[in-house]
C-alpha positions as CSV (number, residue, x, y, z in Angstrom):
1,X,0.0,0.0,0.0
2,X,1.1,3.5,-0.7
3,X,2.5,5.1,2.5
4,X,2.1,8.6,3.9
5,X,0.9,10.7,6.8
6,X,-2.2,11.6,4.8
7,X,-3.6,8.3,3.6
8,X,-5.7,8.2,0.4
9,X,-9.2,7.1,1.0
10,X,-11.3,4.9,-1.2
11,X,-13.4,6.7,-3.7
12,X,-17.1,7.1,-2.7
13,X,-18.1,9.1,-5.8
14,X,-17.3,9.6,-9.4
15,X,-15.0,12.6,-9.0
16,X,-12.0,11.5,-7.0
17,X,-8.8,12.2,-8.9
18,X,-5.3,10.6,-8.6
19,X,-2.4,12.7,-9.7
20,X,0.7,10.6,-10.3
21,X,3.9,12.5,-9.9
22,X,1.7,15.2,-8.4
23,X,4.4,17.0,-6.4
24,X,6.5,17.7,-9.6
25,X,6.8,21.1,-11.3
26,X,4.7,20.1,-14.2
27,X,1.7,19.0,-12.0
28,X,1.4,22.1,-9.8
29,X,-0.9,24.0,-12.2
30,X,-3.0,20.9,-12.6
31,X,-3.6,20.8,-8.9
32,X,-4.6,24.5,-9.0
33,X,-7.1,23.8,-11.8
34,X,-8.6,20.9,-9.9
35,X,-8.9,23.0,-6.8
36,X,-11.2,25.4,-8.7
37,X,-13.5,22.5,-9.6
38,X,-16.3,22.2,-7.1
39,X,-17.4,18.9,-8.5
40,X,-14.1,17.3,-7.7
41,X,-14.6,15.5,-4.4
42,X,-11.0,14.6,-3.7
43,X,-7.5,14.7,-5.1
44,X,-4.7,12.4,-4.1
45,X,-1.2,13.8,-4.7
46,X,0.9,10.7,-5.2
47,X,4.7,11.1,-5.5
48,X,7.9,9.4,-4.5
49,X,8.8,12.6,-2.5
50,X,6.2,12.5,0.3
51,X,7.5,15.7,1.9
52,X,6.8,17.7,-1.3
53,X,3.5,16.0,-1.8
54,X,2.4,17.0,1.7
55,X,3.5,20.6,1.0
56,X,1.4,20.7,-2.1
57,X,-1.6,19.3,-0.3
58,X,-1.2,21.7,2.6
59,X,-1.4,24.7,0.2
60,X,-4.9,23.7,-0.8
61,X,-8.2,22.8,0.8
62,X,-9.2,19.6,2.7
63,X,-10.0,17.7,-0.5
64,X,-6.3,17.3,-1.2
65,X,-4.3,14.5,0.3
66,X,-0.8,13.3,-0.1
67,X,0.8,9.8,-0.2
68,X,4.1,8.4,-1.1
69,X,4.1,6.2,-4.2
70,X,6.8,4.7,-6.3
71,X,5.3,4.7,-9.8
72,X,7.4,1.7,-10.7
73,X,5.7,-0.5,-8.1
74,X,2.9,-2.0,-10.2
75,X,0.7,-3.5,-7.4
76,X,0.8,-0.3,-5.3
77,X,-0.1,1.8,-8.3
78,X,-3.1,-0.5,-9.2
79,X,-4.3,-0.5,-5.6
80,X,-4.2,3.2,-5.3
81,X,-5.9,3.7,-8.7
82,X,-8.8,1.5,-7.7
83,X,-9.8,4.1,-5.1
84,X,-10.2,6.8,-7.7
85,X,-12.3,7.6,-10.7
86,X,-9.4,8.7,-12.9
87,X,-5.6,9.0,-12.9
88,X,-3.6,11.8,-14.3
89,X,0.0,10.9,-15.3
90,X,2.7,13.4,-14.5
91,X,5.3,10.8,-13.5
92,X,8.2,11.0,-16.0
93,X,10.3,10.3,-17.8
94,X,7.5,8.8,-19.9
95,X,9.7,6.5,-22.1
96,X,10.2,4.6,-18.8
97,X,6.8,5.0,-17.0
98,X,4.0,5.6,-19.6
99,X,3.3,2.0,-20.5
100,X,3.6,0.8,-16.9
101,X,1.1,3.4,-15.8
102,X,-1.3,2.7,-18.6
103,X,-1.2,-1.0,-17.9
104,X,-1.9,-0.3,-14.2
105,X,-4.9,1.8,-15.2
106,X,-6.3,-1.0,-17.4
107,X,-5.9,-3.5,-14.5
108,X,-7.6,-1.0,-12.1
109,X,-10.3,-0.4,-14.7
110,X,-10.1,3.4,-14.7
111,X,-9.3,6.0,-17.4
112,X,-5.8,7.5,-17.5
113,X,-4.8,10.9,-18.9
114,X,-1.1,11.8,-19.2
115,X,1.3,14.5,-20.5
116,X,3.6,11.8,-22.0
117,X,5.9,13.4,-24.5
118,X,8.4,10.8,-25.7
119,X,7.8,9.2,-29.1
120,X,8.8,5.8,-27.7
121,X,6.2,6.1,-25.0
122,X,3.5,6.7,-27.6
123,X,4.4,3.8,-29.8
124,X,4.7,1.5,-26.7
125,X,1.4,2.5,-25.1
126,X,-0.3,2.3,-28.5
127,X,0.2,-1.5,-28.4
128,X,-2.4,-1.5,-25.6
129,X,-5.1,-0.1,-27.9
130,X,-6.9,-3.4,-28.5
131,X,-6.8,-4.3,-24.8
132,X,-8.2,-0.9,-23.8
133,X,-10.9,-1.2,-26.4
134,X,-12.0,-4.6,-25.2
135,X,-12.2,-3.3,-21.6
136,X,-14.0,-0.1,-22.6
137,X,-11.3,2.1,-20.9
138,X,-9.9,5.3,-22.3
139,X,-6.1,5.8,-22.2
140,X,-5.4,9.4,-23.2
141,X,-1.7,9.7,-23.9
142,X,0.2,12.9,-24.6
143,X,-2.3,15.6,-23.6
144,X,0.2,18.3,-22.5
145,X,1.5,21.1,-24.7
146,X,3.9,19.3,-27.0
147,X,2.5,16.8,-27.6
148,X,-1.0,17.9,-26.8
149,X,-2.0,21.4,-27.8
150,X,0.1,20.8,-30.9
151,X,-2.0,17.9,-32.0
152,X,-5.3,19.7,-31.4
153,X,-4.0,22.5,-33.6
154,X,-2.8,20.1,-36.2
155,X,-6.2,18.6,-36.3
156,X,-7.8,22.0,-36.6
157,X,-5.6,22.8,-39.6
158,X,-6.2,19.4,-41.1
159,X,-10.0,19.8,-40.9
160,X,-9.8,23.2,-42.6
161,X,-8.5,21.9,-45.9
162,X,-9.9,19.7,-48.7
163,X,-6.5,18.1,-49.1
164,X,-4.1,18.6,-46.2
165,X,-0.6,17.5,-47.2
166,X,2.1,18.6,-44.7
167,X,2.1,19.3,-41.0
168,X,5.3,20.7,-39.3
169,X,5.3,21.0,-35.5
170,X,7.8,23.1,-33.6
171,X,8.3,23.7,-29.8
172,X,10.8,25.7,-27.8
173,X,11.4,25.9,-24.1
174,X,12.9,28.8,-22.1
175,X,15.8,27.7,-20.0
176,X,14.5,29.8,-17.1
177,X,11.4,27.6,-16.7
178,X,10.9,25.4,-13.7
179,X,11.9,21.9,-14.7
180,X,12.5,18.9,-12.4
181,X,15.0,16.0,-12.9
182,X,12.4,14.0,-14.8
183,X,12.0,16.8,-17.4
184,X,15.8,17.0,-17.8
185,X,16.0,13.2,-18.2
186,X,13.4,13.6,-21.0
187,X,15.4,16.4,-22.6
188,X,18.6,14.4,-22.7
189,X,16.6,11.5,-24.2
190,X,15.0,13.4,-27.0
191,X,18.4,14.7,-28.2
192,X,19.9,11.2,-28.1
193,X,19.9,8.5,-30.7
194,X,17.3,8.6,-33.5
195,X,13.7,9.5,-33.9
196,X,11.0,8.9,-36.6
197,X,9.6,11.5,-39.1
198,X,7.3,11.2,-42.1
199,X,9.0,12.6,-45.2
200,X,7.8,12.1,-48.8
201,X,5.1,9.8,-47.6
202,X,7.4,7.4,-45.7
203,X,8.2,7.1,-42.0
204,X,12.0,7.3,-41.8
205,X,14.6,7.2,-39.0
206,X,16.6,10.4,-38.5
207,X,19.3,11.5,-36.2
208,X,18.0,13.4,-33.1
209,X,19.5,16.8,-33.2
210,X,19.7,16.9,-37.0
211,X,17.5,18.8,-39.4
212,X,18.4,22.2,-38.0
213,X,16.2,25.1,-39.1
214,X,15.3,28.6,-37.9
215,X,11.7,29.1,-36.8
216,X,9.9,32.3,-35.8
217,X,8.0,31.8,-32.5
218,X,5.7,34.2,-30.7
219,X,7.3,37.2,-28.9
220,X,9.4,37.2,-26.7
221,X,10.9,33.9,-28.0
222,X,11.4,35.2,-31.6
223,X,13.6,33.4,-34.1
224,X,15.3,30.2,-32.7
225,X,17.1,27.2,-34.2
226,X,15.3,23.9,-33.7
227,X,16.1,20.3,-34.4
228,X,14.6,16.9,-34.9
229,X,13.7,15.7,-31.4
230,X,11.9,12.7,-30.0
231,X,8.4,14.1,-29.2
232,X,5.4,12.1,-30.1
233,X,3.7,14.2,-32.8
234,X,5.8,12.9,-35.7
235,X,4.6,9.3,-35.0
236,X,1.1,10.0,-33.7
237,X,-0.2,12.5,-36.3
238,X,0.5,10.3,-39.4
239,X,-1.1,7.3,-37.7
240,X,-4.3,9.2,-37.0
241,X,-4.7,11.8,-39.8
242,X,-4.5,10.0,-43.1
243,X,-3.2,11.3,-46.4
244,X,-0.3,13.3,-45.2
245,X,3.0,13.2,-47.1
246,X,5.0,14.9,-44.4
247,X,4.8,15.2,-40.6
248,X,7.9,16.5,-38.8
249,X,8.7,17.6,-35.3
250,X,11.5,20.1,-34.4
251,X,12.3,21.4,-30.9
252,X,14.8,23.7,-29.2
253,X,15.8,25.6,-26.1
254,X,16.5,29.2,-25.5
255,X,19.4,30.3,-25.2
256,X,20.3,28.5,-28.4
257,X,23.6,27.2,-27.1
258,X,21.9,24.7,-24.8
259,X,20.9,22.1,-27.4
260,X,24.4,22.3,-28.8
261,X,25.8,21.6,-25.3
262,X,23.4,18.7,-24.9
263,X,24.4,17.2,-28.2
264,X,28.1,17.6,-27.4
265,X,27.6,15.8,-24.1
266,X,25.7,13.1,-25.9
267,X,28.7,12.3,-28.0
268,X,30.6,11.3,-24.8
269,X,28.1,8.5,-24.1
270,X,26.7,10.4,-21.1
271,X,23.1,9.8,-22.2
272,X,23.4,6.3,-23.6
273,X,21.2,4.6,-21.0
274,X,18.3,5.5,-18.8
275,X,20.5,5.2,-15.7
276,X,23.1,7.5,-17.1
277,X,20.5,10.1,-18.2
278,X,18.9,10.0,-14.7
279,X,22.2,10.6,-13.0
280,X,23.1,13.4,-15.4
281,X,19.7,15.0,-14.8
282,X,20.1,14.9,-11.0
283,X,23.5,16.6,-11.4
284,X,22.4,19.3,-13.8
285,X,19.2,19.9,-11.8
286,X,21.4,21.1,-8.9
287,X,23.2,23.6,-11.1
288,X,20.4,24.5,-13.5
289,X,20.3,28.1,-12.4
290,X,23.6,28.6,-14.2
291,X,21.9,27.7,-17.5
292,X,18.8,29.7,-16.8
293,X,20.8,32.9,-16.8
294,X,19.6,35.0,-19.7
295,X,16.9,32.5,-20.6
296,X,13.1,33.1,-20.9
297,X,10.6,31.8,-18.4
298,X,8.1,31.0,-21.1
299,X,7.7,28.1,-23.6
300,X,6.1,28.2,-27.0
301,X,4.8,26.0,-29.8
302,X,4.1,26.5,-33.5
303,X,2.1,24.3,-35.9
304,X,2.1,24.8,-39.7
305,X,-0.3,23.0,-41.9
306,X,-0.1,23.0,-45.7
307,X,-2.4,21.7,-48.4
308,X,-5.0,22.5,-50.9
309,X,-8.4,24.0,-50.3
310,X,-11.1,24.9,-52.9
311,X,-8.5,24.4,-55.7
312,X,-5.8,26.6,-54.3
313,X,-2.9,26.3,-51.9
314,X,-3.5,26.8,-48.2
315,X,-1.3,27.4,-45.3
316,X,-2.4,27.7,-41.6
317,X,-0.1,28.7,-38.8
318,X,-1.0,28.3,-35.1
319,X,1.2,29.4,-32.2
320,X,0.9,29.4,-28.4
321,X,2.9,30.7,-25.5
322,X,2.9,30.4,-21.7
323,X,4.7,29.1,-18.6
324,X,5.5,25.4,-19.3
325,X,3.7,24.1,-16.2
326,X,0.5,26.0,-17.2
327,X,0.4,25.1,-20.9
328,X,1.2,21.5,-20.0
329,X,-1.2,21.0,-17.1
330,X,-4.3,22.8,-18.4
331,X,-4.9,20.5,-21.5
332,X,-4.4,17.4,-19.4
333,X,-6.7,18.6,-16.7
334,X,-9.4,19.7,-19.1
335,X,-9.2,16.3,-20.8
336,X,-9.6,14.5,-17.5
337,X,-12.6,16.7,-16.5
338,X,-14.2,16.0,-19.9
339,X,-13.6,12.3,-19.5
340,X,-15.3,12.4,-16.1
341,X,-18.2,14.4,-17.3
342,X,-18.9,12.0,-20.2
343,X,-17.9,14.2,-23.1
344,X,-15.8,11.4,-24.5
345,X,-18.2,8.6,-23.9
346,X,-19.1,8.2,-27.6
347,X,-15.6,7.0,-28.3
348,X,-15.0,3.3,-27.6
349,X,-12.2,2.3,-25.3
350,X,-8.7,2.7,-26.6
351,X,-5.5,4.6,-26.7
352,X,-6.1,8.2,-27.8
353,X,-3.8,11.1,-28.6
354,X,-5.6,14.5,-29.0
355,X,-5.8,14.4,-32.8
356,X,-7.5,11.0,-32.7
357,X,-10.1,11.8,-30.1
358,X,-10.9,15.4,-30.9
359,X,-12.7,15.2,-34.3
360,X,-13.6,18.8,-33.8
361,X,-10.9,20.4,-31.7
362,X,-12.4,23.9,-31.5
363,X,-14.4,23.4,-28.2
364,X,-11.3,21.9,-26.5
365,X,-9.1,24.8,-27.7
366,X,-11.7,27.3,-26.6
367,X,-11.8,25.7,-23.1
368,X,-8.0,25.7,-22.6
369,X,-7.9,29.3,-23.8
370,X,-10.6,30.2,-21.3
371,X,-8.3,28.8,-18.6
372,X,-5.4,31.0,-19.7
373,X,-3.5,29.3,-22.6
374,X,-2.6,32.0,-25.2
375,X,-3.1,30.7,-28.7
376,X,-2.8,32.7,-32.0
377,X,-4.4,31.7,-35.2
378,X,-3.1,32.7,-38.7
379,X,-5.4,31.2,-41.2
380,X,-3.3,32.6,-44.1
381,X,-0.1,31.3,-42.7
382,X,2.9,33.0,-41.1
383,X,6.4,33.3,-42.5
């Protein structure tokens, strides 16, 4: 059983929420969103760091409880999930945890919504689609900002054209954003090894950190070099939105020297294994303030969709900006609340990324904007 001074109680209603990795930087805004929801009966903040989980619970009302949980302990996770109506996944890195947590949710028989961002995690959890369908359980993977908002915007652009052809997704993080060791482990992973992109109608393996290009992001990020990185969009979008000849994903960090530093360290073998990435992340987390100097405290995304519409070429550009915790937490929380309220009940059980589940993404985009995510729409494209 999960241990802690504030023990999680069995669910007595339909609105008890479990937040896995709930004491981490990425989850804090999700807890704030849940605190504003009067229909939420209880929230369990489950984290391996009990002290931080208790601190987060104490900052909020009596509906919030804390418990210590190792997300790698399958039986403990399943037992805890069974006392809740839904689980939110903030426990990273997701290339390591996402399938484990999705399998636990299926065993517990409850829906699971995560911010999983690694492309390996998406492909791995997608193998559970048939099992989730047979059990009638929704596994919503990658409902953060990138992936997450990016796919909802990709779907919007895709829907707007008679013949969508290309979707190019871009993200950039400010180095002065709050990011825990799990997020740094993820960053080291996505610039290591290879990733998959769809180019000229074929899914091909490319070197992470390759494909450099300069992209214009919303102010104050501005122009920034970005690279092929291992986020999930480049594998999920072409599997769910048919007829595309190109789907690419590029990412970067501001200041622009940071990806170059990561790629140089990668060549030493420092990020070759999960254990090595984890140790490196713990070290760099202690000195991350050195790298944040001169960096922004905002993160951004940009999605470009190209195709044909009414016999002429079409180009849509969508961008968004915000603090990384906010733009990551809000889509995940909204998806969880919609799942609990029955808005997704028409969809059979299965594994769903945003572009698969949101046939019309506009209401979802409107809701996350209402909650503070800034999104900009350029229906005639943006250079």
